[in-house]
C-alpha positions in Angstrom: -37.0 35.4 -71.5 -37.9 38.7 -73.2 -36.0 40.9 -70.8 -32.7 42.4 -71.9 -29.5 41.4 -70.1 -27.7 38.2 -69.3 -30.1 35.4 -68.2 -29.2 33.8 -64.9 -30.9 31.9 -62.1 -30.7 31.5 -58.3 -32.5 29.5 -55.6 -34.8 32.5 -55.1 -35.6 33.2 -58.7 -34.6 33.5 -62.3 -33.4 36.9 -63.5 -31.6 39.0 -66.0 -28.4 40.9 -65.0 -27.0 44.0 -66.6 -24.0 46.2 -65.5 -23.7 49.9 -65.8 -21.8 52.7 -64.1 -23.9 52.2 -60.9 -23.1 48.5 -60.6 -25.0 45.3 -61.3 -28.8 45.5 -62.0 -31.1 42.5 -61.6 -34.5 42.2 -63.3 -36.8 39.3 -62.3 -38.0 36.8 -64.8 -40.9 38.4 -66.8 -43.2 35.4 -66.2 -42.8 35.5 -62.4 -46.1 36.7 -60.8 -44.5 37.5 -57.5 -40.7 38.0 -57.7 -38.7 37.6 -54.5 -37.2 40.6 -52.8 -34.1 38.4 -52.2 -33.0 39.3 -55.7 -32.0 42.7 -54.3 -29.2 40.9 -52.4 -27.5 39.7 -55.6 -25.7 42.9 -56.7 -23.4 42.9 -53.7 -21.9 39.6 -54.9 -20.4 41.4 -57.8 -18.4 43.7 -55.5 -15.2 43.1 -53.5 -17.1 43.4 -50.2 -16.3 40.4 -48.0 -14.9 38.5 -51.0 -12.0 36.1 -50.9 -9.9 37.6 -53.7 -6.8 35.4 -53.5 -6.1 31.9 -52.1 -5.2 32.1 -48.4 -3.6 29.9 -45.8 -3.6 30.0 -42.0 -0.2 30.9 -40.7 0.0 28.2 -38.1 -0.8 25.5 -40.6 1.6 26.9 -43.2 4.5 27.2 -40.8 3.9 24.4 -38.3 2.1 21.8 -40.4 -1.2 20.1 -40.0 -2.6 19.0 -36.7 -5.3 19.9 -34.1 -4.8 23.6 -33.3 -6.5 25.9 -30.8 -5.4 28.9 -33.1 -7.8 27.8 -35.8 -10.4 30.5 -36.1 -8.2 33.1 -34.4 -5.0 32.9 -36.4 -3.6 35.2 -39.1 -4.1 34.4 -42.8 -1.5 34.7 -45.5 -2.2 35.3 -49.2 -0.3 32.7 -51.2 0.0 31.6 -54.8 -2.3 28.9 -56.3 0.4 26.5 -57.3 2.3 26.5 -53.9 -1.0 26.1 -52.0 -2.3 23.3 -54.2 1.1 21.6 -53.9 0.9 21.7 -50.1 -2.8 20.5 -50.0 -1.9 17.6 -52.4 1.0 16.6 -50.1 -1.3 16.5 -47.1 -3.9 14.5 -49.0 -1.2 12.0 -49.9 -0.1 11.8 -46.3 -3.5 11.2 -44.8 -4.6 8.7 -47.5 -1.4 6.7 -47.1 -1.5 6.6 -43.3 -5.2 6.5 -42.6 -7.1 5.8 -45.9 -10.2 7.6 -47.2 -12.2 7.1 -44.0 -10.0 9.9 -42.5 -11.4 12.5 -45.1 -14.7 14.3 -44.7 -16.1 15.6 -48.0 -18.4 18.0 -46.1 -20.1 20.0 -48.8 -23.7 20.8 -48.2 -26.4 22.1 -50.6 -27.6 25.5 -51.8 -24.3 26.7 -53.3 -25.6 27.2 -56.8 -28.7 26.7 -58.9 -26.5 25.4 -61.7 -26.4 21.7 -62.6 -22.6 21.6 -63.3 -21.2 24.2 -60.8 -22.8 22.4 -57.9 -20.2 22.3 -55.2 -21.3 19.1 -53.6 -21.3 17.2 -56.9 -17.9 18.5 -57.7 -16.4 17.6 -54.4 -18.0 14.1 -54.3 -16.7 13.3 -57.8 -13.3 14.4 -56.7 -13.4 12.2 -53.6 -14.7 9.3 -55.5 -11.8 9.2 -57.9 -9.5 9.2 -54.9 -11.2 6.1 -53.3 -14.1 7.8 -51.5 -14.5 9.9 -48.4 -16.8 10.1 -45.4 -19.9 12.1 -46.3 -23.0 13.4 -44.6 -26.4 12.0 -45.0 -29.9 13.6 -44.7 -30.4 17.3 -44.2 -30.6 20.0 -41.5 -34.0 21.1 -43.0 -36.0 17.8 -42.8 -33.7 15.1 -41.5 -36.4 13.7 -39.2 -38.8 13.2 -42.2 -36.1 11.6 -44.3 -35.7 8.8 -41.7 -39.2 8.6 -40.2 -41.3 8.7 -43.4 -39.8 5.7 -45.1 -40.5 3.7 -41.9 -44.1 4.7 -41.5 -45.4 5.4 -45.1 -42.7 3.7 -47.2 -41.0 6.7 -48.8 -40.0 10.4 -48.5 -42.9 11.4 -50.8 -44.7 13.4 -48.2 -41.8 15.8 -47.7 -40.7 16.2 -51.3 -43.7 15.5 -53.5 -47.0 15.6 -51.6 -50.4 16.3 -53.0 -50.1 19.2 -55.5 -51.0 22.8 -54.5 -53.5 22.8 -57.4 -55.5 20.0 -55.5 -55.4 22.0 -52.3 -56.5 25.1 -54.1 -59.4 23.3 -55.7 -60.6 20.9 -53.1 -59.5 21.6 -49.5 -62.2 23.0 -47.2 -59.9 23.3 -44.2 -56.1 23.6 -44.1 -54.5 23.1 -40.7 -51.0 24.4 -40.9 -48.7 23.3 -38.1 -45.7 25.7 -38.2 -47.6 27.8 -40.7 -47.1 28.5 -44.4 -44.7 31.4 -44.3 -44.4 33.2 -47.7 -40.7 33.9 -47.0 -39.8 30.2 -47.2 -41.9 29.5 -50.3 -39.8 32.1 -52.1 -36.8 29.8 -52.4 -36.4 26.4 -54.1 -33.2 24.3 -54.6 -32.1 24.6 -58.2 -34.1 27.7 -58.9 -37.6 28.9 -59.3 -39.0 30.9 -62.2 -42.5 31.4 -61.0 -43.5 32.0 -57.4 -47.0 30.6 -57.1 -47.7 29.6 -53.5 -49.2 32.9 -52.3 -51.5 33.0 -55.3 -52.7 29.4 -54.8 -53.5 30.2 -51.2 -55.5 33.3 -52.1 -57.4 31.3 -54.7 -58.3 28.7 -52.2 -59.4 31.3 -49.8 -61.6 33.0 -52.4 -63.2 29.6 -53.1 -64.1 29.3 -49.5 -61.3 27.3 -47.9 -60.6 28.0 -44.2 -57.2 28.1 -42.6 -56.0 27.4 -39.1 -52.5 28.5 -38.1 -50.9 26.5 -35.3 -47.7 28.4 -34.4 -46.3 30.8 -31.8 -45.9 33.3 -34.6 -49.0 34.9 -36.1 -47.3 35.9 -39.3 -46.4 32.3 -40.2 -49.5 32.6 -42.4 -50.5 35.6 -44.6 -52.9 38.0 -42.9 -55.1 38.1 -46.0 -56.0 34.4 -45.4 -57.9 35.4 -42.2 -56.7 32.2 -40.4 -57.7 31.2 -36.9 -54.5 31.5 -34.8 -53.7 28.8 -32.2 -50.7 30.3 -30.6 -49.3 27.0 -29.4 -46.3 26.8 -26.9 -43.3 26.1 -29.0 -42.4 22.4 -29.2 -45.8 21.1 -28.0 -47.6 20.3 -31.3 -47.5 16.6 -30.4 -49.6 17.0 -27.3 -52.1 19.1 -29.3 -52.3 16.5 -32.1 -52.7 13.6 -29.7 -55.6 15.4 -28.0 -57.2 16.0 -31.4 -56.9 12.3 -32.1 -58.5 11.5 -28.7 -61.5 13.7 -29.6 -62.1 11.7 -32.8 -61.7 8.5 -30.9 -64.1 9.4 -28.1 -66.6 11.2 -30.4 -66.7 8.1 -32.6 -66.0 10.3 -35.6 -62.7 8.7 -36.7 -62.8 6.7 -39.9 -62.6 3.1 -38.5 -62.9 1.6 -41.9 -59.8 3.5 -43.2 -57.9 2.5 -40.1 -58.7 -1.1 -40.6 -57.9 -1.3 -44.3 -55.1 1.2 -44.8 -53.1 1.3 -41.5 -51.2 -1.0 -39.3 -50.8 -0.7 -35.5 -53.9 1.4 -34.9 -55.0 -0.7 -31.9 -51.7 0.0 -30.1 -51.9 3.7 -31.0 -55.5 4.1 -29.9 -54.7 2.2 -26.7 -52.0 4.8 -26.0 -54.5 7.6 -26.5 -56.6 6.0 -23.7 -53.6 6.0 -21.4 -52.3 2.5 -22.1 -48.7 3.6 -22.1 -48.6 5.8 -19.0 -52.1 5.8 -17.4 -52.9 9.3 -18.7 -55.7 9.8 -21.2 -54.6 12.3 -23.9 -57.7 14.5 -23.5 -57.9 18.1 -24.6 -57.7 19.1 -20.9 -54.4 17.2 -20.6 -53.0 18.9 -23.7 -54.2 22.4 -22.7 -51.9 22.4 -19.7 -49.0 21.6 -22.0 -49.6 23.5 -25.2 -51.4 26.5 -23.9 -54.5 26.1 -26.1 -57.9 25.9 -24.3 -59.5 22.5 -24.3 -62.6 23.8 -26.0 -60.6 25.1 -29.0 -58.8 21.8 -29.3 -62.1 20.0 -29.4 -63.5 22.4 -31.9 -60.6 22.1 -34.3 -60.7 18.3 -34.2 -64.5 18.3 -35.0 -64.1 20.9 -37.8 -61.6 18.5 -39.4 -64.1 15.8 -40.1 -66.8 18.1 -41.4 -65.2 18.6 -44.8 -62.1 17.9 -46.9 -59.1 18.6 -44.6 -55.4 18.9 -45.4 -53.0 18.6 -42.4 -49.8 20.4 -43.2 -46.7 20.2 -41.0 -43.7 22.5 -41.7 -40.2 21.2 -41.7 -39.5 23.5 -38.8 -41.9 21.7 -36.4 -39.9 18.5 -36.7 -36.5 20.4 -36.3 -36.6 19.9 -32.5 -35.9 17.4 -29.8 -38.2 14.5 -30.3 -39.2 16.0 -33.7 -40.3 12.6 -34.9 -43.3 12.8 -32.7 -45.3 15.7 -34.1 -44.7 14.5 -37.6 -45.9 11.0 -36.8 -48.9 12.3 -34.8 -50.0 14.4 -37.7 -49.9 11.3 -40.0 -52.0 9.5 -37.3 -54.6 12.4 -37.1 -54.9 12.5 -40.9 -55.4 8.7 -41.0 -58.1 9.0 -38.3 -59.9 11.5 -40.5 -59.7 9.0 -43.3 -59.0 11.4 -46.2 -55.5 10.3 -47.2 -55.4 9.8 -50.9 -58.4 12.1 -51.7 -58.0 15.4 -53.6 -57.3 18.2 -51.2 -57.2 15.9 -48.2 -54.6 14.0 -46.1 -51.3 15.4 -45.0 -48.0 16.8 -46.2 -44.7 17.7 -44.6 -43.1 20.8 -45.9 -45.7 22.8 -47.8 -44.3 26.3 -48.2 -41.1 25.2 -46.6 -39.7 25.8 -50.0 -41.4 26.9 -53.2 -40.9 23.4 -54.8 -42.9 21.4 -52.4 -46.4 20.8 -53.9 -45.4 21.9 -57.4 -45.9 19.5 -60.3 -42.7 18.1 -61.8 -41.6 16.2 -64.9 -40.7 12.5 -64.5 -37.6 12.7 -66.7 -34.0 13.2 -65.5 -32.4 16.7 -65.7 -28.8 17.4 -66.8 -26.6 16.0 -64.0 -22.9 16.1 -63.4 -21.8 12.4 -62.9 -20.1 11.7 -59.6 -19.1 8.1 -60.1 -19.8 5.5 -57.4 -18.6 6.1 -53.9 -16.3 3.1 -53.1 -16.2 3.9 -49.3 -19.9 4.4 -48.5 -19.4 5.7 -45.0 -22.0 8.3 -43.9 -22.7 10.3 -40.7 -25.9 12.2 -40.1 -25.3 15.8 -41.3 -26.2 17.3 -37.9 -23.6 15.2 -36.0 -20.4 16.7 -37.5 -19.3 18.1 -34.1 -19.8 14.8 -32.5 -17.7 13.0 -35.1 -14.8 15.5 -34.8 -14.8 15.6 -31.1 -15.4 11.9 -30.4 -13.6 9.8 -33.1 -14.2 6.1 -32.7 -17.1 6.5 -30.2 -20.3 4.5 -30.9 -23.7 6.0 -31.6 -27.0 4.7 -32.7 -29.1 5.8 -35.7 -32.2 4.3 -37.4 -31.7 0.9 -35.8 -28.0 0.7 -36.5 -24.9 0.8 -34.3 -22.2 2.9 -35.8 -18.8 4.3 -34.8 -17.7 7.9 -35.7 -14.7 7.8 -38.1 -11.5 9.6 -37.1 -11.6 12.5 -39.5 -8.2 14.1 -40.2 -9.0 16.3 -43.3 -12.3 18.3 -43.5 -12.8 19.4 -47.0 -15.8 21.8 -47.4 -17.0 23.2 -50.8 -20.3 25.0 -50.7 -22.4 25.5 -47.6 -21.7 27.2 -44.4 -21.7 25.0 -41.3 -21.3 28.1 -39.1 -24.8 28.9 -40.2 -26.5 25.5 -40.4 -25.1 24.0 -37.2 -26.0 24.5 -33.6 -23.9 25.5 -30.5 -21.3 27.3 -32.6 -18.7 27.4 -29.7 -18.9 23.6 -29.7 -18.5 23.6 -33.5 -15.4 25.8 -33.1 -13.9 23.2 -30.7 -14.7 20.5 -33.3 -13.0 22.3 -36.2 -9.9 22.8 -34.0 -9.7 19.1 -33.5 -9.2 18.3 -37.2 -5.7 18.2 -38.7 -6.5 20.1 -41.8 -9.6 22.1 -42.8 -10.0 23.1 -46.4 -12.7 25.5 -47.5 -13.8 26.7 -51.0 -15.6 30.0 -50.4 -16.3 33.2 -52.4 -16.7 35.1 -49.1 -15.0 35.5 -45.8 -17.6 33.6 -43.8 -16.9 32.2 -40.4 -16.5 28.8 -42.0 -13.7 30.2 -44.2 -12.2 32.0 -41.1 -12.1 28.6 -39.3 -10.2 26.9 -42.1 -6.5 26.3 -42.7 -6.8 26.6 -46.5 -9.2 29.0 -48.2 -9.5 28.5 -51.9 -10.9 31.7 -53.4 -14.0 30.5 -55.2 -16.1 32.2 -57.9 -19.7 33.1 -57.4 -22.4 31.8 -59.7 -22.4 35.2 -61.5 -18.8 34.5 -62.7 -19.7 31.2 -64.4 -21.7 29.7 -67.3 -24.1 26.9 -66.3 -27.5 25.3 -66.7 -30.1 26.3 -64.2 -32.7 23.6 -63.6 -34.9 22.3 -60.7 -37.1 19.2 -60.4 -40.1 21.4 -59.6 -39.6 24.2 -62.1 -40.8 24.1 -65.7 -37.8 25.5 -67.6 -34.1 25.2 -68.1 -32.2 28.5 -67.7 -29.1 29.2 -69.7 -27.1 30.8 -66.9 -24.6 33.2 -68.5 -21.5 34.6 -67.0 -22.4 38.1 -65.8 -18.9 39.3 -65.1 -15.3 38.1 -64.9 -14.0 36.5 -61.7 -13.0 39.0 -59.1 -9.3 38.9 -58.1 -7.8 35.4 -58.5 -11.0 33.4 -57.8 -11.5 30.1 -59.6 -14.5 27.8 -59.9 -14.6 24.6 -57.8 -14.1 22.4 -60.9 -10.8 24.2 -61.8 -9.5 24.0 -58.3 -10.3 20.3 -57.9 -9.0 19.5 -61.4 -5.6 21.0 -60.5 -5.6 19.1 -57.2 -6.6 15.9 -58.9 -3.8 16.2 -61.4 -1.3 16.5 -58.5 -2.8 13.4 -57.0 -2.5 11.4 -60.2 -6.3 11.2 -61.0 -6.7 14.4 -63.1 -7.7 12.7 -66.4 -10.4 10.6 -64.7 -11.8 13.7 -62.9 -11.9 16.0 -65.9 -12.3 13.4 -68.7 -10.3 15.9 -70.7 -13.0 18.6 -70.6 -12.8 22.2 -69.3 -15.7 23.5 -67.2 -17.3 25.2 -70.3 -17.0 22.0 -72.3 -18.6 20.1 -69.5 -21.6 22.4 -69.4 -22.2 22.0 -73.1 -21.6 18.2 -72.8 -24.1 17.8 -70.0 -26.8 19.7 -72.0 -26.2 17.8 -75.2 -26.1 14.5 -73.5 -29.4 15.3 -71.8 -30.9 16.6 -75.1 -30.1 13.4 -77.1 -30.7 11.0 -74.2 -33.3 11.5 -71.4 -35.0 14.4 -73.2 -35.3 12.6 -76.5 -36.6 9.4 -74.8 -39.3 11.5 -73.0 -40.4 13.0 -76.3 -38.9 16.4 -75.6 -37.6 18.2 -78.6 -34.9 20.3 -77.1 -32.8 22.8 -79.1 -29.1 22.5 -79.5 -26.9 24.0 -76.9 -26.1 27.0 -79.1 -29.8 27.6 -79.7 -30.5 27.1 -76.0 -28.0 29.8 -75.0 -29.2 32.2 -77.7 -32.8 31.8 -76.4 -31.8 32.1 -72.7 -34.1 29.3 -71.6 -36.1 26.2 -72.6 -39.6 25.5 -71.4 -40.1 21.9 -70.0 -43.3 19.9 -69.9 -44.8 19.1 -66.5 -46.8 16.0 -65.5 -50.3 16.1 -66.8 -53.2 15.9 -64.3 -53.3 16.7 -60.6 -51.0 14.9 -58.2 -52.8 13.4 -55.2 -50.4 11.6 -52.9 -51.3 7.9 -52.2 -54.4 8.0 -54.4 -53.6 4.6 -55.9 -52.9 3.1 -52.4 -56.2 4.5 -51.2 -58.1 3.0 -54.1 -56.5 -0.4 -53.8 -54.1 -1.0 -51.0 -53.6 -4.6 -52.0 -52.5 -3.9 -55.5 -50.6 -0.7 -54.6 -49.2 -1.3 -51.1 -46.8 1.1 -49.4 -43.1 0.1 -49.0 -43.5 -0.6 -45.3 -43.3 -4.0 -43.7 -47.1 -4.1 -43.5 -47.7 -2.4 -46.9 -49.8 0.2 -44.9 -49.4 3.4 -43.0 -47.8 2.3 -39.7 -49.4 4.1 -36.8 -47.4 1.7 -34.7 -44.2 0.4 -36.1 -42.9 -2.9 -34.8 -39.6 -2.1 -36.5 -39.1 1.1 -34.6 -40.4 -0.4 -31.4 -37.8 -3.2 -31.8 -35.0 -0.6 -31.8 -35.8 -0.1 -28.1 -35.4 3.7 -28.2 -36.9 5.5 -25.2 -36.6 8.7 -27.1 -38.6 7.4 -30.1 -40.9 4.5 -29.2 -43.1 2.5 -31.6 -45.9 5.0 -32.0 -46.5 8.7 -31.5 -46.2 9.8 -27.9 -45.7 13.0 -25.9 -42.1 13.4 -24.7 -41.4 16.6 -22.8 -38.2 18.3 -23.9 -35.4 18.2 -21.3 -34.7 21.9 -21.6 -37.7 23.9 -20.3 -37.9 27.6 -19.2 -36.7 28.3 -15.6 -35.7 31.3 -13.5 -32.4 31.8 -15.3 -33.7 31.2 -18.9 -37.4 31.9 -18.7 -38.2 32.5 -22.4 -38.7 30.1 -25.3 -36.7 30.9 -28.4 -37.9 30.1 -31.9 -34.9 30.2 -34.3 -36.5 30.1 -37.8 -35.5 30.8 -41.3 -35.0 34.4 -42.3 -37.2 36.5 -44.5 -34.4 38.7 -45.9 -32.0 36.1 -47.3 -31.6 32.3 -48.0 -30.0 30.9 -44.9 -26.8 33.0 -44.6 -26.3 33.7 -48.3 -25.5 37.4 -49.1 -26.2 38.6 -45.6 -24.4 41.8 -46.6 -26.9 42.3 -49.5 -29.4 45.2 -49.7 -32.5 43.2 -48.6 -30.8 41.5 -45.7 -29.2 44.7 -44.5 -32.4 46.6 -44.7 -33.9 44.1 -42.2 -31.3 44.7 -39.5 -32.2 46.6 -36.4 -29.5 48.7 -34.8 -27.1 47.0 -37.2 -27.9 43.5 -35.8 -30.2 40.7 -36.5 -33.7 41.5 -35.2 -35.2 39.7 -32.3 -38.9 39.9 -31.7 -40.6 39.9 -28.4 -44.2 40.4 -27.1 -44.8 43.9 -25.5 -45.5 42.5 -22.1 -42.3 40.5 -22.0 -40.4 43.6 -23.2 -42.0 45.9 -20.6 -41.2 43.4 -17.8 -37.6 43.8 -18.7 -37.6 47.5 -19.3 -36.8 47.1 -23.0 -38.0 49.2 -25.9 -38.3 48.9 -29.6 -35.0 49.4 -31.6 -32.8 48.7 -28.6 -29.6 46.6 -28.7 -30.2 43.6 -26.5 -28.3 40.5 -25.5 -29.7 37.0 -25.6 -28.2 34.4 -23.4 -28.7 30.6 -23.2 -26.8 27.8 -21.5 -24.4 27.7 -24.5 -23.6 31.3 -25.4 -24.9 34.8 -26.1 -25.4 37.2 -29.0 -26.6 40.7 -29.6 -29.7 41.6 -31.5 -31.9 44.6 -32.3 -35.3 44.4 -30.5 -38.6 44.5 -32.3 -41.6 44.6 -30.0 -44.5 42.7 -31.7 -47.9 41.2 -30.8 -47.3 38.7 -33.6 -45.2 36.7 -31.1 -46.8 34.6 -28.3 -46.1 35.9 -24.9 -43.1 34.1 -23.3 -41.6 33.6 -26.7 -38.8 35.4 -28.6 -38.1 34.9 -32.2 -34.7 35.4 -34.0 -33.9 34.1 -37.5 -30.9 32.1 -38.4 -28.3 33.3 -41.0 -26.6 36.4 -39.6 -22.9 35.6 -40.1 -21.1 34.5 -36.9 -19.0 37.4 -35.7 -17.1 36.3 -32.5 -16.4 39.2 -30.2 -12.7 39.5 -29.4 -12.1 38.6 -25.8 -15.8 38.0 -25.4 -16.4 41.6 -24.5 -19.2 42.0 -21.9 -19.7 38.2 -22.1 -21.0 38.3 -25.6 -20.2 35.4 -27.9 -21.4 36.9 -31.2 -21.7 40.6 -31.7 -23.8 40.5 -34.9 -26.7 38.1 -34.0 -26.0 34.5 -35.0 -28.8 32.7 -33.1 -27.0 29.4 -33.3 -24.6 30.4 -30.5 -27.7 29.8 -28.4 -29.1 26.6 -29.8 -28.4 23.0 -28.6 -26.3 20.5 -30.5 -28.1 17.3 -29.8 -30.0 14.9 -32.1 -33.7 14.7 -32.4 -33.6 11.1 -31.1 -31.6 7.9 -31.7 -33.8 7.2 -34.7 -33.0 10.2 -36.9 -30.2 12.0 -35.1 -31.5 15.1 -36.9 -31.1 18.8 -36.3 -32.8 20.3 -33.2 -32.0 24.0 -33.8 -35.5 25.4 -33.9 -35.9 25.9 -30.1 -33.9 26.9 -27.0 -34.6 28.6 -23.7 -33.1 32.1 -23.3 -33.0 35.3 -21.3 -33.1 38.7 -22.9 -31.7 41.9 -21.3 -30.5 45.3 -22.3 -26.9 45.5 -23.6 -25.0 48.0 -21.4 -22.3 50.2 -23.1 -21.2 50.6 -26.7 -21.9 47.6 -28.8 -18.9 46.1 -30.5 -18.4 46.9 -34.1 -19.5 44.3 -36.6 -16.3 43.0 -38.3 -17.4 39.9 -40.1 -17.6 41.6 -43.5 -14.1 43.0 -43.2 -11.1 41.3 -44.8 -9.4 39.2 -42.0 
């Protein structure tokens, strides 16, 4: 980096930081062609606003001891000393492990806490739990849990959602890009582990200039950049499967599907094609049938299907499309449609799940390991689907099904959370409140007074990434960043490693956890171990750690050539079979069919969601990722705050829907669902399909005291509205993308936003 200041990195971009009398200043990486505006959120992290400055404990837990407690989330917090709090937590760990074993502990960290390779909260917590004998963990993700389970079943791996055909191939070869759920620029600005160059928008512009055409299938017109001049199919939310099945039906009845590809590269096509003809339910999946469901005229459905076989077509499905009830179906149907076109494995053709969902999907990556903090093996190996945490806490010992297995929820006594914010990620937050109150002890590491911290018994004051040295690195970025400490820790904050090391020492496993190294010594050790090991074996001549820090970064080689997913399989399916039972793409899976799930049968089908608009809740809600922050991170930062309307999270609505309710732009409104209610600031927009409202996730959950005027959250956390139920018994994944709601004017004076105040 040539910029002055201290080099650092974040999930939304590499930068330099400098401090002066006006506070922290952030300068984007000089090689970044399109820096993210989210960098403007960073300076607030260096201020005391909303920071946990000392370790705290909930009064009821401190005075009355551990146990389920209805006061959790409402109780007073006491500032205490580090030593006395660590002593009490160690004593509770000792009690629970002695009485119930490690199956009673949930090591609940989730991702996105830091772009650093050492100060990665989940890695730190998992190493700690492993040296104690293990703990229950989560598996899969809120973002693309459906794909993580379904894709290995039907194409043999998770490759389509983490490493599909490269953007460079799309840029150079695709004639038509059909984007289900869109390619929103806001999502492509972030990437786990950091991103030094934001390239997606430029790739899309280049493809357009070459002559590529785009079709946006989404209820939101701005899910694709205006400059791409896309055809907009404003589909009814949650009905993409019906549209895709009808498009498959067109290829079947036109005789334009690639029968040879189906015969040589797929399994189960007779069963799937039979279902298109009505073999399952007596209903042919015609465009006329689909038009009644998805709101797209039959003629447009036919036209899109026929366009797809005229040139090289890439079918893209965003992670969000599958983040819904029966979310397995649109993803599977998209694979089926791409197979019927017959272009899977060709440059610029086929399908991918997650393009532009983050900036890393579709970028080329090196094949060598990156510096990684070792976690040891997990001796317990008990996992629950990440989106089922409330079920586990509320229903210990009860059976559930997932991916063909019969499991029982463990009885969790201690919930230990370091990194992540379940009161952002999770759905039906009032239910999550009840779940947290069912635990005996809730421990949270957090730099900020998020609602997760406020629902804890123990709050360890954690440092931010700005207060630590680390190594910034991501699988899909081409450089290591020497993340320097920008400023000293605020108050008494400590990094997760220091906290867990002190706790491990009290539990008799300190030496194994630390291996005698401080955090700074670990950072240098990880780098030098990588330099002399994986890097050297890959022919990478990396500088010493001291030279790396002095330079601020180190450029990494990327894979040569152009990644085309499944190219070898296409060329020779016998020599390069997929890791499925048939070795082929499974349009009908005998394995899944054998599970007997009525909510996910053996091939793609249309399953209508149980919650549909009615007289009480007539509007369809789309709860997507925000444009002004990464999830809930730094919601009090400048970019996030500039996006608020009337001091709340914006909610967008079509002009005719607003007029029918007597609502106007900029007004404070209340959204209600069967689960809760929240306030928002109204934005009237023709970029939203009529009958749909859109509100992004990530505003911090700010419960209204006494539920004034029947409002659950006064600031606009949309997950008070969403439903906490799995996608199906196959994936048990997050379904937080959709709900049915009503929107009305808020009468009276809106409650003051208090979530950024010290509790």
